C-alpha positions, 0 to 999 in steps of 0.5 A: 500500500502506498504511503502519503508521500508516494501518493502526493508524488504521483499526484504532482507528476500527474498534475504536471503532465496534465499542465503540459498537455493543456499548454500544448492544447491551448497552443493548437487551439484544441478547445475541447481537449483543453476543456477536458484536461482542465477538469483533470487539472482542477481535480488534481489541484484540489487533491494537492491543496487538501494534501497540503502541497504548495502549488506556487512553483508548480502551477503553470496554468494558474486557473 
């Protein structure tokens, strides 16, 4: 069973991955893709905030 640090690490990695894809989708004007990714972004952001992760330095989207 993963511990809280491993869970937070995984969530941060997923958060960063979603952000990279959002940036690409925005550059390509892929509005539907961006909107879909934004849902994942917001969910992961909420989880990380509850876990106490400081998003100041890793949140590139800031929505």
